[in-house]
N, C-alpha and C positions, 0 to 999 in steps of 0.2 A: 422341621416347624410348621406346626399348622394352625388355621387362625378358625377359632371357634369362643364359645362362651359366652355367647347372648349379649355380651355389654361392651360399652366403645372406649377407646382411650384417644387424648389429645396428641397428636404428633404433629410436627413441622415437615411440610412436604414441599413438591414441587412437581407440576405436571408436564411442563416444557422448559426447557433451558432459556434464559436471559438475565437480568439482573435483579438484583437483590429481590423486588417487587413481585417474581413471580413464588415467593415461600407465601405459604398460607399455612395457618394452622386448622388441622381438618381433625374429624373424627374417622378413626380405624378399629377395626374388629382387633380383642386384644388377642396377642398370639399365645398359642399352647406350645410347651417344651416337648421335643420329641427326646427319644433317649440319649442318653450324654450330655442334655441339654438342660439348663434352667432359666426360669423368667427373671427378670431381674426389675424391680421397682425403682425408677430412674431419681435421681436425686440432683444429678449435674451430668453433663454432657458438655466436650469443648469443639469450639470452631477451628478447623484447621485451614491452611490456605488451600489445599486440594479440595476442602469445598466447595469453595468458591470457582475453580478452576472447573469442575465438574456441572457445578449447576450453570455456569455461562456458556455451557457444550464445548468447552475447549480443553477437556482432558484429551491427551493425542492417543489414547488406546480405548479397543472398543470394551464395554462394561457387558457384565454376563447377563444383566436383564435390560430392558426398557423401561423409559418412565410409567408412571410416576414414581418419584423417590423420596424416601425419610432417609436423608443425610445424618451424620454423625458416628464419628469413633469411638471416642472414648466414654466410658461411664463410670460412677461413683453410685452405687445403690444398696438395696437392700434384696435377698434373695427372697421372693415369695412364693414359687413354685419350682418344684424340682423333679426333672423329667427321671425314667427308669434307667438304671445302670448308673447314677451318680451316687458314689460314696462318701466324697470329701466335702461336699458344700449340703447346707440344711437351710430351712426356711428359717428367715431373720438374719442371716448371717450376711454383715456388710463386706461390701465386696468393690475391686475395682478389676478393668480390665478393658479391653476393646474388641470390637470388630472390625476384622480386616475388610474394609468396606466393598474395595476395588474387587475384590474375589466373592463377595457376599451379597452387596447392597443391601445388607440388613443396618439400619441407623438409630442411632441410639438418642436421637434428639425427638423422645418419646416417651409418652408417661410409663412404657413399659417397654423392654426390649429382650428377646430370647436371643442367649449366646450359648457356645459350647463350653461345659464345665472348665475344660482344658484352657479355656484362653480369661480365666478368671482367678483373683488370688484375695486373699484377706484384705482389708482395706486398713491403712494406718490407723492406728489407734490414736483417739485425740485430735485429729485432723479434720476442718469442714470439709464436708464435701464437695465444695465449688473446687478447694485446692488439691484435694487428692485426685481428681478427676482429670487434673492436669499432667499427671505422671505417667500413664501407660504407653499410649504412642511415642511420645517425645524422648522419654526416659527409656524405652527399650531401644528406639533409634540411637540416644546417643552410647549407648551400654556396647549395642551392635558394632559401632563405628570403631571403638577401642578394642572390642574383642576378634573385629576383623586386621587389625594391625598388629596387635599381640605384642607389645613393646616390652621387654625388660623394665624394670623400674629405674628411673634414673634418665631416660630416654627424653628426647625434647620432643613435643608435638604445637604444631600452631593449629589454631581454631578461628576459623573465619566465622562471621556472624554470631561472635562469641556471647552478645549478651541477648539474643534469642532464643526461645525455648528451649532449641535442641541443643543450642550452642551453651548454657547456661546449665544445662544437665551435663553437658560433657566435659566442662571445666571442673565441675565438682567430683566427677568420675575419673577423671585424670588426676585430679591431687590425690583421691583415697587411693589411687593407684600406684600414687608416687611418682609421677612423670613432673617433667619440668615443662609447664605449660604458658604461650603465650597466647592471647585472644586478641583479634582484631575487631575493632566493635567502633560506634561514633564517640565523639569528644564525650558525650553526657554520661556514658556508660564505665567510666573510668574507674569508679568507687565500686560498682559492681564486680568488675573482672576479677579487680584486684581483692576484693573480699574473698573471693574464690581461689586466692593464692596464686593468681597469674599475672605474669607479665603483661601490661596492657600497650597495646600498637594501635593507634588510631588510623583509621579507616583513611583510604587515600583512592586517590583515582588509578595508583600503578605502587599496589602493593609490594612489587618484588623491587621497585626502587627504593621502596619506604626503608628499607631492612637490610644490612647488610648480613644477617644471620642466616645459616641455611639450618634445618630442622631434618632430625630423624623420621617423621611423618607429618602429614599436613590433613586437616578434616575441613573439606571446602564445603561448609552450611551456605555461604552468603553466594553460592552460584559463580565467585569471581573465575572459575574456567582453569583450564591447564596451562596457564602462564606459573600458575602457581607451581608447577611441579620443577620450576627452576630453583625452587625454596629447598626441594628435597635431597636429601643426600646419597649418592651412588647407593643402590641397593635398600633406599629408604622403603615408605609406603604412602599411600594417598587414599583418600575415602572421599568421593563425591555424593552428594546429596541425593541423585537418584540416575538410575543406570545411562540415558542418553548422553547424561554430561561425564562418564567416564575415561578418563585421556588413554591413549595406546601407552603403554609399558615401553619406558625407555630407561638405559642405564640400570638396570636390573631391580627399580623400583615397581613395588607390588601397587596395584592400581584395583581399587574396590568400587561398590555403589550400595549404598542403602537401599535396604528392601524389606522394609519391618516388618515383622510378621509375631504373632501374638508368642507370649514365652513364660507360662504360669510361674516355673522355677524362678527366673532371671527374673521378673517383675517382683517374686515375694521378698528377693535381695534387695532390691531398690528400696521397696517400703520398709527393710528392717533401716537402711541409711536415711530414708525420710526421718524416723522414728528416733534414730540417733542425734539428727541435726546434721546429717553429713550431707545433704540436698537440700535445697532450697525449692519451697512450692512456691511460684508465683502467678498472682490472680491481675490482669489488668483491670477487668469487666466483669461483670455480670448480666446478663439480659434473661428476662420470661422469654416462653415460648412467642408469646405474641410482638415482642420486639426483635424475633430473628433475623430482619432484614436491617435492622438500625446496627445487630453484631457484624452480619456481612459486609456492611460498608464501614465499621469500624477498623475491622481486619484489613480491608482493602486498601486503607488510608497507611496502613504500612508503621513501623516503629512502635510496633506493640514490644512491651516490658513484661508480660505474663499472659498468662492463658485469657482467651475471650471464651466465658462459661455461657453457657446457656441451662437455664433450670425451667423446670414446668410448671 
């Protein structure tokens, strides 16, 4: 990716770590795509918890570049320039995808973003950009969780944080895969959890004591931790929300951690499930770039039941 072209774009950026007040709207050179890349005119992007962690200077691993940063993983938008050696995307194609930001620090909270063409797929037809932008990172995380477990149809799986963004996608994909799903969520989320074909289990201080059931697998998105291994049958599976939280295997249980990466083919399959109505897309709030600090504050309050979306 190079920067040239003689004109500027607006982007959300921060030059130092701190609270939401460090976010500013700045003018940056418009990036130009290199071979295998395309430039996307951004229609919508999403704020994730990891964006807040990095902005606050609390991300536990080193990043590949130094500030200033433009945050933002997911993108829904329109291809406006195609680099060399890109044969399958064209100018004016509506696309969705995401930047693996922790590896690239290339952020989508900008009017334009340059991404590898292999990270993008056709946007769902007839779906507003703000909704479509909520799918890539969280949808692929949910798909990866279930693919790591590789459960046969009819298996039972417990999902914590079931009403959150990744949780909602996990419930929907588990239903499509023919799994018997139980979702742990707050009392106010019962209707949503059951709408995805899952059994509802109210959140409690001790989920292990709250149920007499055991499961073929657990997907722990609420970061409850390794105590949940007690709910997994011998030889079952366990997925932690991030690598540091993966428990030590015991009783033949296979333990995995999520590390979501772009996957155009799988994302294309998720788009088809959105278009068929099998996956719900949920937007909690939409903010302009100028209100990025308010978006970060809102997400930090927790309890979101949908994506926090930024639009240029």
